[in-house]
C-alpha positions in Angstrom: 0.0 0.0 0.0 1.4 3.3 -1.0 1.8 6.0 1.6 -1.3 8.2 1.7 -1.2 11.9 2.6 -1.5 12.6 6.3 -3.8 15.6 6.5 -5.2 17.0 9.7 -8.9 17.8 9.1 -10.6 20.7 10.8 -14.2 20.1 11.5 -16.7 22.3 9.6 -19.7 23.7 11.3 -21.8 20.9 9.8 -19.4 18.3 11.2 -19.5 19.9 14.7 -23.3 20.0 14.6 -23.5 16.3 13.6 -21.1 15.4 16.4 -23.0 17.4 19.0 -26.3 15.8 17.9 -24.7 12.4 18.0 -23.4 12.8 21.5 -26.7 14.2 22.7 -28.4 11.2 21.2 -26.1 8.8 23.1 -26.8 10.6 26.3 -30.5 10.7 25.5 -30.6 6.9 25.1 -29.1 6.5 28.5 -31.5 9.0 30.1 -34.5 7.3 28.4 -33.4 3.9 29.6 -32.7 4.9 33.2 -35.9 7.0 33.5 -38.1 4.1 32.5 -36.0 1.1 33.7 -37.5 0.8 37.3 -41.1 1.0 36.0 -40.7 -1.7 33.4 -42.0 -5.2 34.0 -39.5 -8.0 34.6 -40.1 -9.4 31.2 -39.9 -7.1 28.2 -39.7 -7.6 24.4 -36.1 -8.3 23.3 -36.7 -9.5 19.7 -38.8 -8.3 16.9 -39.7 -10.0 13.6 -39.5 -8.4 10.2 -42.9 -6.7 10.5 -41.9 -5.1 13.8 -43.9 -7.3 16.1 -42.3 -8.5 19.3 -41.7 -12.2 19.1 -39.4 -12.8 22.0 -39.3 -11.8 25.7 -36.4 -11.6 28.1 -35.3 -10.0 31.3 -35.5 -6.2 31.5 -31.7 -6.1 32.2 -31.3 -6.9 28.5 -32.6 -3.5 27.6 -29.2 -2.1 28.9 -27.4 -3.9 26.0 -28.8 -1.4 23.5 -27.3 1.8 25.0 -24.1 -0.1 25.7 -23.7 -1.2 22.1 -24.8 2.2 20.7 -22.2 4.0 22.9 -19.4 1.6 22.1 -20.2 1.8 18.3 -20.4 5.6 18.5 -17.1 5.9 20.4 -15.4 3.3 18.1 -16.4 5.2 15.0 -15.4 8.5 16.5 -11.9 7.1 17.2 -11.7 5.5 13.7 -12.7 8.8 12.1 -9.4 10.3 13.4 -7.5 8.2 10.8 -9.2 8.7 7.4 -6.0 7.7 5.6 -6.7 4.1 6.4 -10.2 4.0 4.8 -10.9 2.5 1.5 -11.8 5.0 -1.3 -13.4 4.7 -4.8 -10.5 6.6 -6.4 -6.8 6.6 -6.0 -5.6 9.2 -3.4 -3.1 11.9 -4.1 -2.2 15.1 -2.3 -4.5 17.0 -4.6 -7.7 15.1 -3.8 -6.9 13.7 -0.3 -8.5 16.6 1.6 -11.8 16.3 -0.4 -11.9 12.5 0.0 -11.0 12.5 3.7 -13.6 15.2 4.4 -16.3 13.3 2.6 -15.4 10.0 4.2 -15.3 11.3 7.7 -18.6 13.1 7.2 -20.1 9.9 6.0 -18.9 8.1 9.1 -20.4 10.9 11.2 -23.8 10.4 9.5 -23.6 6.6 9.9 -22.8 6.7 13.6 -25.6 9.3 14.1 -28.1 7.2 12.2 -27.0 4.1 14.2 -27.5 5.8 17.5 -30.9 7.2 16.4 -32.0 3.7 15.3 -30.9 2.2 18.7 -32.7 5.1 20.4 -35.9 4.3 18.5 -35.6 0.6 19.4 -35.2 1.5 23.1 -38.1 3.9 23.0 -40.4 1.4 21.2 -39.3 -1.5 23.5 -40.2 0.6 26.5 -43.6 1.6 24.9 -44.3 -2.1 24.0 -43.4 -3.3 27.5 -45.8 -0.7 29.0 -48.5 -1.8 26.6 -48.8 1.5 24.7 -47.3 0.1 21.5 -47.5 -3.2 19.6 -43.8 -3.4 18.6 -41.5 -1.4 16.3 -44.1 -1.0 13.6 -44.1 -2.3 10.0 -42.4 0.9 8.9 -39.3 0.4 11.0 -37.2 -2.1 8.9 -37.9 -0.5 5.5 -37.2 3.0 6.8 -33.9 1.9 8.3 -32.8 0.1 5.2 -33.9 3.1 3.1 -31.9 5.6 5.2 -28.7 3.5 5.0 -29.3 3.1 1.2 -29.6 6.9 0.8 -26.3 7.4 2.7 -24.5 4.8 0.5 -25.9 6.3 -2.7 -24.8 9.7 -1.6 -21.3 8.5 -1.0 -21.3 6.6 -4.3 -22.5 9.7 -6.3 -19.9 12.0 -4.6 -17.2 9.5 -5.4 -18.3 9.2 -9.0 -18.3 13.0 -9.4 -14.8 13.2 -7.9 -13.6 10.5 -10.3 -15.1 12.4 -13.3 -13.5 15.7 -12.2 -10.1 14.0 -11.6 -10.1 12.3 -15.0 -10.6 15.8 -16.7 -7.2 16.9 -15.4 
């Protein structure tokens, strides 16, 4: 592997806002979990089928797994985002295009980790509502919406990479 440019990226206002919203979402999942934890029945839904209906019950302690995983995932991607030169890219990296590629890749990671935390937050919220009897599960919309949101993110990256490749080939 060739040596890639080592560029220190400065966060744009958009990047800072995404990071702040992400961290607030992580804190929000924990607050939501702890506020409702004591009031939950001992058995809560822990698994949902493809239509969003609860089809498995377990101990309410298992609800804590969701905020833990969301937090670890968020922190892990935050740390990984400090090293954009190790990512895979659609086009060859050179000093001329590295800043653009690194900026886009790190922003995508920010959106992915924010989306991941929001998804886990929705699952925690809907699990609490289902356990209380005020909801019947995640809802039939949940799985298609989550797949669609990730698809939009992937297509966005693909289109930006394709445009960069076209611009690079003109020079």
